[in-house]
PAKOL-591714 format. One record per residue: residue in one letter; y, z, x of N, C-alpha, C, O, CB in turn. Coordinates in steps of 0.001 Angstrom, whole numbers, plus 524288, in hexadecimal, padded with zeros to 5 digits. Glycine has a CB too. Layout:
N
<site><aa>A</aa><n_v>Y</n_v><n_w>Z</n_w><n_u>X</n_u><ca_v>Y</ca_v><ca_w>Z</ca_w><ca_u>X</ca_u><c_v>Y</c_v><c_w>Z</c_w><c_u>X</c_u><o_v>Y</o_v><o_w>Z</o_w><o_u>X</o_u><cb_v>Y</cb_v><cb_w>Z</cb_w><cb_u>X</cb_u></site>
...
END
This chain:
68
<site><aa>M</aa><n_v>7FB58</n_v><n_w>80000</n_w><n_u>80338</n_u><ca_v>80000</ca_v><ca_w>80000</ca_w><ca_u>80000</ca_u><c_v>804EE</c_v><c_w>80000</c_w><c_u>80368</c_u><o_v>80883</o_v><o_w>7FCEE</o_w><o_u>8027D</o_u><cb_v>7FFFB</cb_v><cb_w>804BC</cb_w><cb_u>7FC54</cb_u></site>
<site><aa>A</aa><n_v>8051A</n_v><n_w>8036D</n_w><n_u>80751</n_u><ca_v>809AE</ca_v><ca_w>803AE</ca_w><ca_u>80AB6</ca_u><c_v>80A31</c_v><c_w>7FEB4</c_w><c_u>80DF5</c_u><o_v>80E87</o_v><o_w>7FCE8</o_w><o_u>80F02</o_u><cb_v>8095C</cb_v><cb_w>80878</cb_w><cb_u>80E4D</cb_u></site>
<site><aa>L</aa><n_v>805CF</n_v><n_w>7FC83</n_w><n_u>80F85</n_u><ca_v>805F1</ca_v><ca_w>7F7AF</ca_w><ca_u>81291</ca_u><c_v>80808</c_v><c_w>7F32F</c_w><c_u>80F42</c_u><o_v>80B02</o_v><o_w>7EFEC</o_w><o_u>8112A</o_u><cb_v>80077</cb_v><cb_w>7F65C</cb_w><cb_u>814AB</cb_u></site>
<site><aa>Q</aa><n_v>80678</n_v><n_w>7F307</n_w><n_u>80A51</n_u><ca_v>80853</ca_v><ca_w>7EEED</ca_w><ca_u>806D6</ca_u><c_v>80E38</c_v><c_w>7EF6C</c_w><c_u>805F4</c_u><o_v>81102</o_v><o_w>7EB82</o_w><o_u>805DD</o_u><cb_v>80565</cb_v><cb_w>7EF26</cb_w><cb_u>80197</cb_u></site>
<site><aa>F</aa><n_v>8101F</n_v><n_w>7F44D</n_w><n_u>8054E</n_u><ca_v>815BA</ca_v><ca_w>7F508</ca_w><ca_u>8049E</ca_u><c_v>818BD</c_v><c_w>7F37E</c_w><c_u>80987</c_u><o_v>81CE3</o_v><o_w>7F116</o_w><o_u>80931</o_u><cb_v>816E9</cb_v><cb_w>7FAB1</cb_w><cb_u>80330</cb_u></site>
<site><aa>A</aa><n_v>816A6</n_v><n_w>7F4E0</n_w><n_u>80E0E</n_u><ca_v>81943</ca_v><ca_w>7F379</ca_w><ca_u>812F7</ca_u><c_v>81988</c_v><c_w>7ED8D</c_w><c_u>81396</c_u><o_v>81D7F</o_v><o_w>7EB73</o_w><o_u>81553</o_u><cb_v>81663</cb_v><cb_w>7F5EB</cb_w><cb_u>817AC</cb_u></site>
<site><aa>R</aa><n_v>81568</n_v><n_w>7EAF1</n_w><n_u>81231</n_u><ca_v>81540</ca_v><ca_w>7E53F</ca_w><ca_u>8127D</ca_u><c_v>81928</c_v><c_w>7E2D3</c_w><c_u>80EB1</c_u><o_v>81BF6</o_v><o_w>7DF29</o_w><o_u>8100D</o_u><cb_v>80FB8</cb_v><cb_w>7E33D</cb_w><cb_u>81155</cb_u></site>
<site><aa>T</aa><n_v>81951</n_v><n_w>7E4EA</n_w><n_u>809E4</n_u><ca_v>81D01</ca_v><ca_w>7E303</ca_w><ca_u>805FC</ca_u><c_v>822A2</c_v><c_w>7E3FE</c_w><c_u>807B3</c_u><o_v>82600</o_v><o_w>7E09E</o_w><o_u>80716</o_u><cb_v>81BF8</cb_v><cb_w>7E59F</cb_w><cb_u>800B3</cb_u></site>
<site><aa>L</aa><n_v>823A0</n_v><n_w>7E8A1</n_w><n_u>809DA</n_u><ca_v>828D8</ca_v><ca_w>7E9EA</ca_w><ca_u>80BB4</ca_u><c_v>82A72</c_v><c_w>7E65B</c_w><c_u>81035</c_u><o_v>82EFD</o_v><o_w>7E4D3</o_w><o_u>81096</o_u><cb_v>8291A</cb_v><cb_w>7EFA2</cb_w><cb_u>80D66</cb_u></site>
<site><aa>G</aa><n_v>826CD</n_v><n_w>7E50E</n_w><n_u>81391</n_u><ca_v>827EE</ca_v><ca_w>7E183</ca_w><ca_u>817E4</ca_u><c_v>82974</c_v><c_w>7DC1C</c_w><c_u>81607</c_u><o_v>82D61</o_v><o_w>7D9EE</o_w><o_u>817BE</o_u><cb_v>82346</cb_v><cb_w>7E11F</cb_w><cb_u>81B75</cb_u></site>
<site><aa>F</aa><n_v>82651</n_v><n_w>7D9F3</n_w><n_u>8127C</n_u><ca_v>82786</ca_v><ca_w>7D4C1</ca_w><ca_u>81064</ca_u><c_v>82CA8</c_v><c_w>7D4D0</c_w><c_u>80D69</c_u><o_v>82FC9</o_v><o_w>7D131</o_w><o_u>80DDD</o_u><cb_v>8231C</cb_v><cb_w>7D2D6</cb_w><cb_u>80CD3</cb_u></site>
<site><aa>S</aa><n_v>82D88</n_v><n_w>7D8EE</n_w><n_u>80A5C</n_u><ca_v>83253</ca_v><ca_w>7D95F</ca_w><ca_u>80756</ca_u><c_v>83718</c_v><c_w>7D9E8</c_w><c_u>80AE6</c_u><o_v>83B2F</o_v><o_w>7D79E</o_w><o_u>809D1</o_u><cb_v>831FF</cb_v><cb_w>7DE08</cb_w><cb_u>803A0</cb_u></site>
<site><aa>S</aa><n_v>8369A</n_v><n_w>7DCDD</n_w><n_u>80F11</n_u><ca_v>83AF4</ca_v><ca_w>7DD8D</ca_w><ca_u>812B5</ca_u><c_v>83C59</c_v><c_w>7D87A</c_w><c_u>81570</c_u><o_v>840F2</o_v><o_w>7D730</o_w><o_u>81602</o_u><cb_v>839A2</cb_v><cb_w>7E1B4</cb_w><cb_u>816BD</cb_u></site>
<site><aa>V</aa><n_v>8386C</n_v><n_w>7D59E</n_w><n_u>8171C</n_u><ca_v>83968</ca_v><ca_w>7D09A</ca_w><ca_u>819B8</ca_u><c_v>83BF3</c_v><c_w>7CCC4</c_w><c_u>815F0</c_u><o_v>83F96</o_v><o_w>7C9F9</o_w><o_u>81763</o_u><cb_v>83443</cb_v><cb_w>7CE47</cb_w><cb_u>81BE8</cb_u></site>
<site><aa>T</aa><n_v>83A10</n_v><n_w>7CCA0</n_w><n_u>81121</n_u><ca_v>83C57</ca_v><ca_w>7C929</ca_w><ca_u>80D39</ca_u><c_v>841FB</c_v><c_w>7CAB0</c_w><c_u>80C0E</c_u><o_v>84569</o_v><o_w>7C755</o_w><o_u>80BBE</o_u><cb_v>83917</cb_v><cb_w>7C941</cb_w><cb_u>80833</cb_u></site>
<site><aa>A</aa><n_v>842EC</n_v><n_w>7CFC4</n_w><n_u>80B69</n_u><ca_v>84834</ca_v><ca_w>7D19E</ca_w><ca_u>80A40</ca_u><c_v>84BE7</c_v><c_w>7D085</c_w><c_u>80ECA</c_u><o_v>8506E</o_v><o_w>7CF24</o_w><o_u>80DF2</o_u><cb_v>84824</cb_v><cb_w>7D77B</cb_w><cb_u>80907</cb_u></site>
<site><aa>L</aa><n_v>84A06</n_v><n_w>7D11E</n_w><n_u>8138A</n_u><ca_v>84D3E</ca_v><ca_w>7CFF8</ca_w><ca_u>8181B</ca_u><c_v>84E9F</c_v><c_w>7CA2E</c_w><c_u>81857</c_u><o_v>85308</o_v><o_w>7C8C3</o_w><o_u>819A1</o_u><cb_v>84A6C</cb_v><cb_w>7D19F</cb_w><cb_u>81D1D</cb_u></site>
<site><aa>A</aa><n_v>84ADD</n_v><n_w>7C6E0</n_w><n_u>81719</n_u><ca_v>84BDE</ca_v><ca_w>7C13C</ca_w><ca_u>8171C</ca_u><c_v>84FC2</c_v><c_w>7BFC2</c_w><c_u>812DE</c_u><o_v>8534D</o_v><o_w>7BCA7</o_w><o_u>813D4</o_u><cb_v>846C3</cb_v><cb_w>7BE2F</cb_w><cb_u>8165B</cb_u></site>
<site><aa>V</aa><n_v>84F28</n_v><n_w>7C1EF</n_w><n_u>80E31</n_u><ca_v>852BE</ca_v><ca_w>7C0B1</ca_w><ca_u>809E8</ca_u><c_v>8582E</c_v><c_w>7C2DE</c_w><c_u>80B0E</c_u><o_v>85C18</o_v><o_w>7C041</o_w><o_u>80A11</o_u><cb_v>850A8</cb_v><cb_w>7C2E7</cb_w><cb_u>804AD</cb_u></site>
<site><aa>G</aa><n_v>85871</n_v><n_w>7C7A6</n_w><n_u>80D25</n_u><ca_v>85D7A</ca_v><ca_w>7C9F0</ca_w><ca_u>80E8B</ca_u><c_v>86045</c_v><c_w>7C6D4</c_w><c_u>812B8</c_u><o_v>86501</o_v><o_w>7C60B</o_w><o_u>81269</o_u><cb_v>85CBF</cb_v><cb_w>7CF7A</cb_w><cb_u>8105E</cb_u></site>
<site><aa>T</aa><n_v>85D66</n_v><n_w>7C50C</n_w><n_u>816A0</n_u><ca_v>85FB0</ca_v><ca_w>7C1DD</ca_w><ca_u>81AC4</ca_u><c_v>861A0</c_v><c_w>7BCA8</c_w><c_u>818A0</c_u><o_v>865DA</o_v><o_w>7BADA</o_w><o_u>81A09</o_u><cb_v>85BB6</cb_v><cb_w>7C0F1</cb_w><cb_u>81F22</cb_u></site>
<site><aa>L</aa><n_v>85E8B</n_v><n_w>7BA47</n_w><n_u>81540</n_u><ca_v>86029</ca_v><ca_w>7B55E</ca_w><ca_u>812D2</ca_u><c_v>86526</c_v><c_w>7B61D</c_w><c_u>80FA4</c_u><o_v>868B3</o_v><o_w>7B2E1</o_w><o_u>80FE2</o_u><cb_v>85BC8</cb_v><cb_w>7B339</cb_w><cb_u>80F52</cb_u></site>
<site><aa>F</aa><n_v>8656B</n_v><n_w>7BA5F</n_w><n_u>80CAC</n_u><ca_v>86A23</ca_v><ca_w>7BB7C</ca_w><ca_u>809AB</ca_u><c_v>86ED1</c_v><c_w>7BC36</c_w><c_u>80D45</c_u><o_v>8730A</o_v><o_w>7BA2A</o_w><o_u>80C39</o_u><cb_v>8695D</cb_v><cb_w>7C05B</cb_w><cb_u>80646</cb_u></site>
<site><aa>Y</aa><n_v>86E16</n_v><n_w>7BF17</n_w><n_u>81176</n_u><ca_v>8726C</ca_v><ca_w>7C011</ca_w><ca_u>8151A</ca_u><c_v>8745B</c_v><c_w>7BAF8</c_w><c_u>81793</c_u><o_v>87910</o_v><o_w>7BA0C</o_w><o_u>817F0</o_u><cb_v>870B6</cb_v><cb_w>7C3EF</cb_w><cb_u>81968</cb_u></site>
<site><aa>V</aa><n_v>870BA</n_v><n_w>7B7BA</n_w><n_u>8193F</n_u><ca_v>8723F</ca_v><ca_w>7B2CB</ca_w><ca_u>81BC1</ca_u><c_v>8752A</c_v><c_w>7AF49</c_w><c_u>817E4</c_u><o_v>87911</o_v><o_w>7ACD6</o_w><o_u>81945</o_u><cb_v>86D5F</cb_v><cb_w>7AFEB</cb_w><cb_u>81DEA</cb_u></site>
<site><aa>L</aa><n_v>8733E</n_v><n_w>7AF11</n_w><n_u>81312</n_u><ca_v>875CB</ca_v><ca_w>7ABB2</ca_w><ca_u>80F3A</ca_u><c_v>87B03</c_v><c_w>7ADDE</c_w><c_u>80D62</c_u><o_v>87E8C</o_v><o_w>7AADE</o_w><o_u>80C1C</o_u><cb_v>87241</cb_v><cb_w>7AAE5</cb_w><cb_u>80A96</cb_u></site>
<site><aa>S</aa><n_v>87B8D</n_v><n_w>7B305</n_w><n_u>80D3A</n_u><ca_v>88064</ca_v><ca_w>7B54F</ca_w><ca_u>80B40</ca_u><c_v>88470</c_v><c_w>7B644</c_w><c_u>80F87</c_u><o_v>88901</o_v><o_w>7B724</o_w><o_u>80E4E</o_u><cb_v>87F35</cb_v><cb_w>7BA5F</cb_w><cb_u>80880</cb_u></site>
<site><aa>A</aa><n_v>882EE</n_v><n_w>7B622</n_w><n_u>81469</n_u><ca_v>886A8</ca_v><ca_w>7B729</ca_w><ca_u>818A8</ca_u><c_v>88ADF</c_v><c_w>7B2F6</c_w><c_u>818E4</c_u><o_v>88F5A</o_v><o_w>7B420</o_w><o_u>81A2E</o_u><cb_v>883CC</cb_v><cb_w>7B779</cb_w><cb_u>81DEA</cb_u></site>
<site><aa>G</aa><n_v>88988</n_v><n_w>7AE39</n_w><n_u>817B2</n_u><ca_v>88D56</ca_v><ca_w>7A9FD</ca_w><ca_u>817C6</ca_u><c_v>8910A</c_v><c_w>7AA1A</c_w><c_u>81327</c_u><o_v>8953F</o_v><o_w>7A7C9</o_w><o_u>8136A</o_u><cb_v>88A93</cb_v><cb_w>7A4DB</cb_w><cb_u>817E9</cb_u></site>
<site><aa>K</aa><n_v>88F99</n_v><n_w>7ACBA</n_w><n_u>80EEE</n_u><ca_v>892EA</ca_v><ca_w>7ACF0</ca_w><ca_u>80A47</ca_u><c_v>897D8</c_v><c_w>7B020</c_w><c_u>80B3F</c_u><o_v>89BEB</o_v><o_w>7AF03</o_w><o_u>808F3</o_u><cb_v>88FE4</cb_v><cb_w>7AF3B</cb_w><cb_u>805B0</cb_u></site>
<site><aa>G</aa><n_v>89786</n_v><n_w>7B415</n_w><n_u>80E9D</n_u><ca_v>89C14</ca_v><ca_w>7B753</ca_w><ca_u>80FB6</ca_u><c_v>8A04F</c_v><c_w>7B464</c_w><c_u>812A7</c_u><o_v>8A4EA</o_v><o_w>7B5BB</o_w><o_u>8124C</o_u><cb_v>89A79</cb_v><cb_w>7BC0E</cb_w><cb_u>812C9</cb_u></site>
<site><aa>V</aa><n_v>89EC5</n_v><n_w>7B072</n_w><n_u>81584</n_u><ca_v>8A295</ca_v><ca_w>7AD60</ca_w><ca_u>8187E</ca_u><c_v>8A5A3</c_v><c_w>7A9C4</c_w><c_u>814E0</c_u><o_v>8AA5A</o_v><o_w>7A919</o_w><o_u>8158B</o_u><cb_v>89FD6</cb_v><cb_w>7AA2C</cb_w><cb_u>81CCA</cb_u></site>
<site><aa>T</aa><n_v>8A302</n_v><n_w>7A773</n_w><n_u>81114</n_u><ca_v>8A585</ca_v><ca_w>7A3A1</ca_w><ca_u>80DB6</ca_u><c_v>8A849</c_v><c_w>7A618</c_w><c_u>80912</c_u><o_v>8ABB9</o_v><o_w>7A3A4</o_w><o_u>806C5</o_u><cb_v>8A192</cb_v><cb_w>79FC7</cb_w><cb_u>80BCF</cb_u></site>
<site><aa>S</aa><n_v>8A6DF</n_v><n_w>7AAE1</n_w><n_u>807A1</n_u><ca_v>8A929</ca_v><ca_w>7AD5C</ca_w><ca_u>80315</ca_u><c_v>8AB22</c_v><c_w>7B2CF</c_w><c_u>8047E</c_u><o_v>8A85B</o_v><o_w>7B5E2</o_w><o_u>806EE</o_u><cb_v>8A52D</cb_v><cb_w>7ADA3</cb_w><cb_u>7FE9C</cb_u></site>
<site><aa>A</aa><n_v>8AFEF</n_v><n_w>7B3F4</n_w><n_u>802EF</n_u><ca_v>8B227</ca_v><ca_w>7B91B</ca_w><ca_u>80408</ca_u><c_v>8B025</c_v><c_w>7BD37</c_w><c_u>80030</c_u><o_v>8B134</o_v><o_w>7C1DB</o_w><o_u>800DA</o_u><cb_v>8B81F</cb_v><cb_w>7B8DD</cb_w><cb_u>803D3</cb_u></site>
<site><aa>A</aa><n_v>8AD43</n_v><n_w>7BB8D</n_w><n_u>7FC31</n_u><ca_v>8AB4D</ca_v><ca_w>7BF3B</ca_w><ca_u>7F845</ca_u><c_v>8A6D3</c_v><c_w>7C28A</c_w><c_u>7FA61</c_u><o_v>8A5E3</o_v><o_w>7C6D5</o_w><o_u>7F86B</o_u><cb_v>8A985</cb_v><cb_w>7BC4C</cb_w><cb_u>7F369</cb_u></site>
<site><aa>Y</aa><n_v>8A40F</n_v><n_w>7C0A4</n_w><n_u>7FE4E</n_u><ca_v>89F9C</ca_v><ca_w>7C375</ca_w><ca_u>8007C</ca_u><c_v>8A119</c_v><c_w>7C5B2</c_w><c_u>805D3</c_u><o_v>8A30F</o_v><o_w>7C2E9</o_w><o_u>80938</o_u><cb_v>89AC3</cb_v><cb_w>7BFD2</cb_w><cb_u>800F4</cb_u></site>
<site><aa>T</aa><n_v>8A023</n_v><n_w>7CAC0</n_w><n_u>8067C</n_u><ca_v>8A135</ca_v><ca_w>7CD3E</ca_w><ca_u>80B81</ca_u><c_v>89C20</c_v><c_w>7CDF7</c_w><c_u>80E79</c_u><o_v>897E7</o_v><o_w>7CCD8</o_w><o_u>80C76</o_u><cb_v>8A402</cb_v><cb_w>7D28C</cb_w><cb_u>80AC0</cb_u></site>
<site><aa>V</aa><n_v>89C93</n_v><n_w>7CFD7</n_w><n_u>8133F</n_u><ca_v>897F0</ca_v><ca_w>7D0DF</ca_w><ca_u>8166D</ca_u><c_v>894AE</c_v><c_w>7D534</c_w><c_u>813EA</c_u><o_v>88FE0</o_v><o_w>7D510</o_w><o_u>81414</o_u><cb_v>89982</cb_v><cb_w>7D265</cb_w><cb_u>81C15</cb_u></site>
<site><aa>N</aa><n_v>89753</n_v><n_w>7D90A</n_w><n_u>8119A</n_u><ca_v>89477</ca_v><ca_w>7DD43</ca_w><ca_u>80F04</ca_u><c_v>89147</c_v><c_w>7DB40</c_w><c_u>80A69</c_u><o_v>88CF9</o_v><o_w>7DD2B</o_w><o_u>80974</o_u><cb_v>8983D</cb_v><cb_w>7E17D</cb_w><cb_u>80D2C</cb_u></site>
<site><aa>D</aa><n_v>8934C</n_v><n_w>7D772</n_w><n_u>8078F</n_u><ca_v>89058</ca_v><ca_w>7D521</ca_w><ca_u>80343</ca_u><c_v>88B50</c_v><c_w>7D2A3</c_w><c_u>80541</c_u><o_v>88731</o_v><o_w>7D317</o_w><o_u>802D1</o_u><cb_v>893AD</cb_v><cb_w>7D10E</cb_w><cb_u>80062</cb_u></site>
<site><aa>T</aa><n_v>88BB2</n_v><n_w>7D00D</n_w><n_u>809A3</n_u><ca_v>88716</ca_v><ca_w>7CD8F</ca_w><ca_u>80BEE</ca_u><c_v>88317</c_v><c_w>7D1A0</c_w><c_u>80D9B</c_u><o_v>87E70</o_v><o_w>7D106</o_w><o_u>80C8F</o_u><cb_v>888A4</cb_v><cb_w>7CA29</cb_w><cb_u>8109A</cb_u></site>
<site><aa>Y</aa><n_v>884DF</n_v><n_w>7D5C7</n_w><n_u>81039</n_u><ca_v>88142</ca_v><ca_w>7D9DB</ca_w><ca_u>81201</ca_u><c_v>87EB6</c_v><c_w>7DCB3</c_w><c_u>80D6D</c_u><o_v>879F9</o_v><o_w>7DD82</o_w><o_u>80D69</o_u><cb_v>88420</cb_v><cb_w>7DDC8</cb_w><cb_u>8157B</cb_u></site>
<site><aa>L</aa><n_v>881D2</n_v><n_w>7DE36</n_w><n_u>80990</n_u><ca_v>87FA2</ca_v><ca_w>7E100</ca_w><ca_u>80514</ca_u><c_v>87C12</c_v><c_w>7DD7F</c_w><c_u>801D8</c_u><o_v>87815</o_v><o_w>7DF46</o_w><o_u>7FFD4</o_u><cb_v>88401</cb_v><cb_w>7E326</cb_w><cb_u>801A8</cb_u></site>
<site><aa>G</aa><n_v>87D7B</n_v><n_w>7D894</n_w><n_u>8015B</n_u><ca_v>87A1F</ca_v><ca_w>7D4E9</ca_w><ca_u>7FE8D</ca_u><c_v>874F1</c_v><c_w>7D41C</c_w><c_u>80157</c_u><o_v>870DC</o_v><o_w>7D3B4</o_w><o_u>7FED4</o_u><cb_v>87CE0</cb_v><cb_w>7CFB2</cb_w><cb_u>7FDE3</cb_u></site>
<site><aa>T</aa><n_v>87517</n_v><n_w>7D3E2</n_w><n_u>80680</n_u><ca_v>8704D</ca_v><ca_w>7D34E</ca_w><ca_u>8098B</ca_u><c_v>86CCD</c_v><c_w>7D819</c_w><c_u>808E1</c_u><o_v>8680E</o_v><o_w>7D79A</o_w><o_u>80845</o_u><cb_v>87198</cb_v><cb_w>7D272</cb_w><cb_u>80F5D</cb_u></site>
<site><aa>G</aa><n_v>86F27</n_v><n_w>7DCB4</n_w><n_u>80901</n_u><ca_v>86C1B</ca_v><ca_w>7E17C</ca_w><ca_u>80825</ca_u><c_v>869BE</c_v><c_w>7E1A9</c_w><c_u>802C2</c_u><o_v>8653C</o_v><o_w>7E339</o_w><o_u>80224</o_u><cb_v>86F79</cb_v><cb_w>7E640</cb_w><cb_u>808F6</cb_u></site>
<site><aa>F</aa><n_v>86CB8</n_v><n_w>7E015</n_w><n_u>7FED0</n_u><ca_v>86AB5</ca_v><ca_w>7DFFC</ca_w><ca_u>7F977</ca_u><c_v>86635</c_v><c_w>7DC22</c_w><c_u>7F8EF</c_u><o_v>86235</o_v><o_w>7DD5E</o_w><o_u>7F691</o_u><cb_v>86F10</cb_v><cb_w>7DE95</cb_w><cb_u>7F5A1</cb_u></site>
<site><aa>V</aa><n_v>866D9</n_v><n_w>7D780</n_w><n_u>7FB1E</n_u><ca_v>862B6</ca_v><ca_w>7D38D</ca_w><ca_u>7FAD8</ca_u><c_v>85DD6</c_v><c_w>7D570</c_w><c_u>7FDB8</c_u><o_v>85979</o_v><o_w>7D485</o_w><o_u>7FBEB</o_u><cb_v>8649C</cb_v><cb_w>7CE4F</cb_w><cb_u>7FD2A</cb_u></site>
<site><aa>F</aa><n_v>85E88</n_v><n_w>7D813</n_w><n_u>8022E</n_u><ca_v>85A13</ca_v><ca_w>7DA1D</ca_w><ca_u>8051A</ca_u><c_v>8570D</c_v><c_w>7DE23</c_w><c_u>801DF</c_u><o_v>85245</o_v><o_w>7DDD6</o_w><o_u>8017B</o_u><cb_v>85BE9</cb_v><cb_w>7DC8F</cb_w><cb_u>80A43</cb_u></site>
<site><aa>V</aa><n_v>859D1</n_v><n_w>7E1E0</n_w><n_u>7FF92</n_u><ca_v>85735</ca_v><ca_w>7E5EC</ca_w><ca_u>7FC74</ca_u><c_v>8549A</c_v><c_w>7E38F</c_w><c_u>7F7AB</c_u><o_v>85030</o_v><o_w>7E4F5</o_w><o_u>7F660</o_u><cb_v>85B1E</cb_v><cb_w>7EA27</cb_w><cb_u>7FAC7</cb_u></site>
<site><aa>L</aa><n_v>85745</n_v><n_w>7E004</n_w><n_u>7F50E</n_u><ca_v>85509</ca_v><ca_w>7DD7D</ca_w><ca_u>7F075</ca_u><c_v>8502D</c_v><c_w>7DA55</c_w><c_u>7F1DE</c_u><o_v>84C49</o_v><o_w>7DA87</o_w><o_u>7EF0E</o_u><cb_v>85917</cb_v><cb_w>7D9F6</cb_w><cb_u>7EDDB</cb_u></site>
<site><aa>A</aa><n_v>85059</n_v><n_w>7D774</n_w><n_u>7F624</n_u><ca_v>84BD0</ca_v><ca_w>7D466</ca_w><ca_u>7F7D4</ca_u><c_v>84757</c_v><c_w>7D7F9</c_w><c_u>7F97F</c_u><o_v>842C8</o_v><o_w>7D6A6</o_w><o_u>7F8B8</o_u><cb_v>84D51</cb_v><cb_w>7D0BB</cb_w><cb_u>7FC57</cb_u></site>
<site><aa>L</aa><n_v>84894</n_v><n_w>7DC7A</n_w><n_u>7FBC6</n_u><ca_v>84484</ca_v><ca_w>7E030</ca_w><ca_u>7FD52</ca_u><c_v>841C0</c_v><c_w>7E257</c_w><c_u>7F889</c_u><o_v>83CF4</o_v><o_w>7E2A8</o_w><o_u>7F880</o_u><cb_v>846D9</cb_v><cb_w>7E4AC</cb_w><cb_u>8008F</cb_u></site>
<site><aa>V</aa><n_v>8449B</n_v><n_w>7E3D0</n_w><n_u>7F48A</n_u><ca_v>84245</ca_v><ca_w>7E5E4</ca_w><ca_u>7EFBF</ca_u><c_v>83F0B</c_v><c_w>7E1B9</c_w><c_u>7ED02</c_u><o_v>83AAE</o_v><o_w>7E2C7</o_w><o_u>7EB4A</o_u><cb_v>84683</cb_v><cb_w>7E7FA</cb_w><cb_u>7EC0E</cb_u></site>
<site><aa>I</aa><n_v>84123</n_v><n_w>7DD07</n_w><n_u>7EC97</n_u><ca_v>83E3F</ca_v><ca_w>7D8C6</ca_w><ca_u>7EA10</ca_u><c_v>8395C</c_v><c_w>7D777</c_w><c_u>7ED33</c_u><o_v>8353D</o_v><o_w>7D66B</o_w><o_u>7EAF4</o_u><cb_v>841BC</cb_v><cb_w>7D3DF</cb_w><cb_u>7E977</cb_u></site>
<site><aa>G</aa><n_v>839CA</n_v><n_w>7D784</n_w><n_u>7F25C</n_u><ca_v>8353B</ca_v><ca_w>7D67E</ca_w><ca_u>7F5A7</ca_u><c_v>83101</c_v><c_w>7DA97</c_w><c_u>7F501</c_u><o_v>82C5E</o_v><o_w>7D952</o_w><o_u>7F518</o_u><cb_v>836D7</cb_v><cb_w>7D636</cb_w><cb_u>7FB4F</cb_u></site>
<site><aa>L</aa><n_v>8328E</n_v><n_w>7DF89</n_w><n_u>7F459</n_u><ca_v>82EAD</ca_v><ca_w>7E3A9</ca_w><ca_u>7F382</ca_u><c_v>82BDE</c_v><c_w>7E316</c_w><c_u>7EE4D</c_u><o_v>82785</o_v><o_w>7E508</o_w><o_u>7EDA6</o_u><cb_v>83144</cb_v><cb_w>7E8FB</cb_w><cb_u>7F3C8</cb_u></site>
<site><aa>V</aa><n_v>82E4D</n_v><n_w>7E073</n_w><n_u>7EAA6</n_u><ca_v>82BCA</ca_v><ca_w>7DF7B</ca_w><ca_u>7E59B</ca_u><c_v>82857</c_v><c_w>7DA9D</c_w><c_u>7E5D4</c_u><o_v>82415</o_v><o_w>7DA8E</o_w><o_u>7E396</o_u><cb_v>82FEB</cb_v><cb_w>7DEE2</cb_w><cb_u>7E14B</cb_u></site>
<site><aa>V</aa><n_v>82A25</n_v><n_w>7D691</n_w><n_u>7E87F</n_u><ca_v>82776</ca_v><ca_w>7D185</ca_w><ca_u>7E867</ca_u><c_v>82304</c_v><c_w>7D133</c_w><c_u>7EC60</c_u><o_v>81ED9</o_v><o_w>7CF28</o_w><o_u>7EB1E</o_u><cb_v>82B54</cb_v><cb_w>7CD2C</cb_w><cb_u>7E96C</cb_u></site>
<site><aa>W</aa><n_v>823D0</n_v><n_w>7D32D</n_w><n_u>7F127</n_u><ca_v>81FF9</ca_v><ca_w>7D276</ca_w><ca_u>7F552</ca_u><c_v>81A92</c_v><c_w>7D4C2</c_w><c_u>7F43E</c_u><o_v>816BD</o_v><o_w>7D258</o_w><o_u>7F5DC</o_u><cb_v>82207</cb_v><cb_w>7D4CB</cb_w><cb_u>7FA2B</cb_u></site>
<site><aa>P</aa><n_v>819FA</n_v><n_w>7D93C</n_w><n_u>7F1A2</n_u><ca_v>814A1</ca_v><ca_w>7DB21</ca_w><ca_u>7F0AF</ca_u><c_v>81144</c_v><c_w>7D748</c_w><c_u>7ED8E</c_u><o_v>80CA1</o_v><o_w>7D6A0</o_w><o_u>7EEA6</o_u><cb_v>814D6</cb_v><cb_w>7E04E</cb_w><cb_u>7EDD1</cb_u></site>
<site><aa>G</aa><n_v>813A5</n_v><n_w>7D4C5</n_w><n_u>7E9AE</n_u><ca_v>810B9</ca_v><ca_w>7D0E5</ca_w><ca_u>7E6A3</ca_u><c_v>80F52</c_v><c_w>7CC1B</c_w><c_u>7E9D0</c_u><o_v>80B23</o_v><o_w>7C9D8</o_w><o_u>7E918</o_u><cb_v>813D6</cb_v><cb_w>7CF42</cb_w><cb_u>7E1EA</cb_u></site>
<site><aa>V</aa><n_v>812C3</n_v><n_w>7CA8F</n_w><n_u>7ED4D</n_u><ca_v>811BC</ca_v><ca_w>7C604</ca_w><ca_u>7F0A2</ca_u><c_v>80D78</c_v><c_w>7C74A</c_w><c_u>7F492</c_u><o_v>80A01</o_v><o_w>7C418</o_w><o_u>7F583</o_u><cb_v>816C2</cb_v><cb_w>7C444</cb_w><cb_u>7F37C</cb_u></site>
<site><aa>L</aa><n_v>80DB2</n_v><n_w>7CBEE</n_w><n_u>7F6DF</n_u><ca_v>809E4</ca_v><ca_w>7CD5E</ca_w><ca_u>7FAE1</ca_u><c_v>80477</c_v><c_w>7CE56</c_w><c_u>7F89A</c_u><o_v>8008F</o_v><o_w>7CD8F</o_w><o_u>7FB4D</o_u><cb_v>80BBA</cb_v><cb_w>7D234</cb_w><cb_u>7FDC6</cb_u></site>
<site><aa>E</aa><n_v>80428</n_v><n_w>7D004</n_w><n_u>7F3AE</n_u><ca_v>7FF08</ca_v><ca_w>7D0DC</ca_w><ca_u>7F146</ca_u><c_v>7FC2A</c_v><c_w>7CBC9</c_w><c_u>7F03D</c_u><o_v>7F75B</o_v><o_w>7CBAE</o_w><o_u>7F03F</o_u><cb_v>7FF9F</cb_v><cb_w>7D3D7</cb_w><cb_u>7EC3A</cb_u></site>
<site><aa>K</aa><n_v>7FF05</n_v><n_w>7C79D</n_w><n_u>7EF5B</n_u><ca_v>7FC97</ca_v><ca_w>7C28C</ca_w><ca_u>7EE21</ca_u><c_v>7FA31</c_v><c_w>7BFF6</c_w><c_u>7F2F0</c_u><o_v>7F734</o_v><o_w>7BC3B</o_w><o_u>7F267</o_u><cb_v>8009E</cb_v><cb_w>7BEE3</cb_w><cb_u>7EBB4</cb_u></site>
<site><aa>K</aa><n_v>7FB72</n_v><n_w>7C1E0</n_w><n_u>7F7A5</n_u><ca_v>7F948</ca_v><ca_w>7BF92</ca_w><ca_u>7FC70</ca_u><c_v>7F38D</c_v><c_w>7C0AE</c_w><c_u>7FCD8</c_u><o_v>7F10B</o_v><o_w>7BF0E</o_w><o_u>8009D</o_u><cb_v>7FC15</cb_v><cb_w>7C1A0</cb_w><cb_u>80144</cb_u></site>
END
């Protein structure tokens, strides 16, 4: 049970890190072209996307890993 959770947490963390990085890269250029977005908006948005992707990954990955 603990091994399965560790495996799920690992996959979820990697997925969340990839999605968070993608969000940061795509949103970093928006602050340059628009004065409406600040650097803090980008950082907080990246953190929110990371946490949201981590929670969603913890829900989705167990079902995906069981089908293997």
